[in-house]
N, C-alpha and C positions, 0 to 999 in steps of 0.2 A: 477485349477487356483485360485490364491488368490484374494479375493474380496476387500482386503484392498487398500484404495486409499492414496497414499503418496503425500503430498504437497511439492513441490520443491520451495525453496525460490529463488527469482530472485533479486540478489543484484542490487541496483540502481547504475548507473554510478556515482552518486554524493555521494555515500556512505550510503544511506538510504535504509534499508531492508523493502520492502513492502510485507511482508509475510502474505498471506491471512489467515493462521492459527494462526497468532499472536493474543494475547488478546487485543492489542491496536486497537481501532476502526479505520475504514478506514478514517474517517474525520480527526482524529488526525495524521494518517500517511501522508495524503495528505498535511496537514498543515506543518508538519515537512519537507516533501519533498520541498514544496514551499519556506520555510524559508531558507533551505540550498541553493537552486537554486538562490534566490535573493541575498544571502550573497556572493556567488561566482561571480555573475554578478556585484555586487557593487565593488568587489575587482579589476575588470578589468576597468582601467581608460583609456578612449580613449584619444589619443594624436593627435593633428593636426600637419600638416607639418610645420607650422610657429613655433609651440612650439619646435619641434625637431630641427629646424634650430637655434632657439634662444639658445637651450641647447648646440648645437655644437659650436656656436659662443662663449659662456661663457667659454668653455673649451680651446679656443685659447687665451692664455694669452697675446701674442704679439699684437693681434688685439684688445683685450679688453684694454690693456694699451694704445694703440694708440688712441682709442676712448676717454679715460679719458683725455689724454693730449690735444687732439683737443678741447674737451668741455671746459677745463680749459683756453686754449688760446683764444678761441672765446669769452668766457664770460669776460675775461680780456680786450679784445679789445672793446667789447660793453660797458663795465662799466668803460672805461678809464677816462671818464670825471668826474666820481664821486669818483674815487680812489684818495688817497693822493699823487698825482704826480705833479711835476712841469710842467709848460706850455711847450709844445714841440716847440713852435714858438716864445717865448720871453725868453731872457736870464736873469739870475739872476743879480742883481745889487750889487755894493759894492765889498766886498772881495770875494764873491762867483763867480764873473764874471771872468772866465778863458777860453781862447780860446784854443781848442785842449788840454784840461787839462787831466791828468791821473785820474784814479779812486780815489775817496776820500770819506770821510764820508758824505759830502753833495751831491756828484755826484757819485753814485755807479759804474757807467761805464764811468765816465769822461764826458767831453763835446766835442762838435764837433767844426768845424771851425768857427761857428757863436756864440759859447758860450752857445748853447742850451744843456740841459740835455740829455745825450745819452740814459739813461734808459727810460725816459719818451717818447722819440721819438721812441724807440723800441716798446713800447706798442701801441702807437698811429699808428705806421707804419704798424701794422698788419691789420688795418681797410681796407685800399684799397685792400690789398691782399685777404682777406676773402670776401670782397664785390664783387670783380671781379670774384673770383673763384666760390663762392656759388651761387650768383645771376645769373652769366653767365651760369653756368651749369644747373640751374633750367630752364632757358629759352631754353637752348639747348635740355634738356630732353623733355620738353613739345612739342617743334617743331618736334624733332626726332621721338618721340612716335606717335604723331598725324599723321604725313606724312607716317611713316613706316607702321602703322596699316592700313591706308586707301589704300596705294599702294599694300600691300600684300593681303589684304582681297578682294578688288574689282578687282584688276588686270586690264587687257585690256589697253585702252588708258590712263587711270589714272596712272597706274603703269609705262607705257612708258614715260609719260610726267614728272613724278617726278624723274624717273631714269635719264632722260636727264638733268634735273636741277641739280641733284647731280653730274653728270659727269662734268658739266660746272664748278661747284665750285671746284671739285677735280682737275681740270686742273691748278688751281692756288694754290701753297703751302699756307697753312693756315697762317703760320707766316709771309710770304711775303705779303699776302693780308692785314693782320692786320697792318704790318709795313707801307704799303703805305697809308692806310686809316688814321691811326693816324698821319702820317707825313703831310698829306694834311689838315686835319680838326682838329687836336689836339689843336693847338694854338687858333683857333676860339672858340672851346668849352671851353677852359680854360678861355678866356677873358669874355665870355658870362656868364658862370655858376660858375666861380671861381675854386677852387681846386677840387671840385666834378665833374666838367664838363668832365675832361679827364678820370676820373674813369667811368663815365657813357658811354663815347664813347668807351672805351676799352671793357666794358661789352657787349655793343650792337654788336661790331665787333666780339668778341669771340663767341657770341651766333649765329650769322648769318653764320659764317664760320665753326662752330663746329657741327651743326645738321646733315649734310649729312652722316657722319660716323655712328652716332647712328640710323639714318633713315634706312640705309642698314641693320644694325644689327636687328632692330625690324621687318623689312620687312621679313627677312629670318625666324625669329621665327614665324611670322604670317602665312607664307606660309606652315610651318610645322603643326601649330596648327589647321588651318582651314580644314585639311584633317583628323583630328582625329574623332573617332566615336561619341564623345559627341557633337561635333559641327554638325555633320551630323544628329544626333538625334534631335537636336534643330531645324534644318532646316525642318526636316520631320514634326514636329508638328506645323510648321508655325510661329516660333519665328522670330520677325523682326531682320534685320541685325544689327541695332544699339544696340539691347539688347544682341545679340550674342557677339558683340564686347565688350560690357560693362561687361557681366557676365562670358564669357568664354575665350576671347582672352586676354584682359588686365590683369586680375588676374593671368594668367599663364606666363606673361612676366615681371611683376614688379620686381621680385627678381633679374633676370639677368640684367635688365635695371639699377637697383640701384647699382649693382656692377660696371658696366661701368661708371655710373655717378660719383661714388666715385673716380675712377681713373682720370676722367676728371677734377675734382676740383683741384687736385694736379698739373695737367698739366697746367691749366689756371693760377694758382698762380705763377708757375715758369715762364711762358711766360710773365706775367705782370711785374715780377721783372726784366726780361731781357730788356723789353721795357723801363722801368724806368732807368735801368743801362745805356742804350744807349742815355738817355736824351729825350725819346719820351713819357714817362709815366708821373706820378705825378711829378710836378716841385717843387723844394725847394723854400721857406722854409717849405713847407708842408712835413709832415713825411711820409716816405715810405721806405720799406725795401730795394728795389732796389736802390733808391737814396742814402740811408745810406751806402750801399756797395760801390757805386761809389765814394762818398766823403771820405770814410774811406781808400780807396786804396791810395789816395794822401797824407794821414797823418799817414801812418804805423809807421814811425819813431817817431812820437810824441805821438800817442795813438793807439796802435794796436787793442785794444778792439773795436774801432770805426768801423773797417771793419770785425773783427772776429765775434762779437756778432750777427749782422744781418745775416751774412752768415750761422752761426750755426742755428739760428732760422728758416731761410728759409729751410734749409736742414731738420730740425726736422719736420716742417709742411708738406713738400712734402713727406718725407718718411713715416710719420704717415698716411697720406691718402693712400699711396700705401699698407701698411700693413693692414689698415682697409679694403681696397678693397679685398685683398687676403683672409682675414678672412671671409668676407661676401660671397665670392665666394665658399670657402670651406664649409661654413655652409649651403648655399642654394643648392649647387650641390656637395655633398661629393664625387661623382665619378670623379671630375675634377683632383684629384691627382693620379688617377689610370693610 
């Protein structure tokens, strides 16, 4: 039997040969091994779910374009008073005063039946729409998430009481309920608070009749989440209920809630325009897209742009919110298209 001892090299999984018979000292071999290991670990960049969702959203060009359009329109409505626009409620004097005039160099979209600049009224008219849609949906989201989480997490008589309350509101169609409330109290709010009074009333009505649908959605999510292992583990270690809700329930619902809220803004804007179209919303001479459509229909033969322009703008806003909601849903839950 040969007495020679053969040293077998054991290649490292990271590509570093730690051969005991090598002339390189063990300290240097260990340092080389550590350097390679740290380099490969540094090359692995951890990604969060939010970053992955943002990456998927950026790849959706239609949703990204909708977001850019909405930001541009919202900023134009907010900054309307500082933009070089003519007054939407006072007509030009002298030769520029034309009733139901066609588009011209001084009035890009013509004038309406009162001689007001149509383009200026179009920009200012987005203010009531965005105010009702965005503020109303923010209030709806707060109420819906709050009541939905409480009902789903605690259950029992609290869940039963809130479920009956939502059933009571669902018994009345939302649009019909808003129609009745605005019909009864709209004129009083308008007289007391001016043009913004009716906007405030419509916003409150939409928020009060809109939260039950979101409450049921959040309640179903909460019922599913509270049975998950991470929630059970938090309960086992004695975590208070409010902390479980704040750290485990709400963070796992915000994405889908944001999607539903985005769709809701477009729905509120469309409903507000219909109420104004029926004469129950913002009243002239205040600028509003629904009012502009109603006035333009009567003047189609004189200035068709008066009705077409606000109709197109309303369509763009509502469709943009719909595409934005679809993009957010696909980014947050990529399995929704399967």
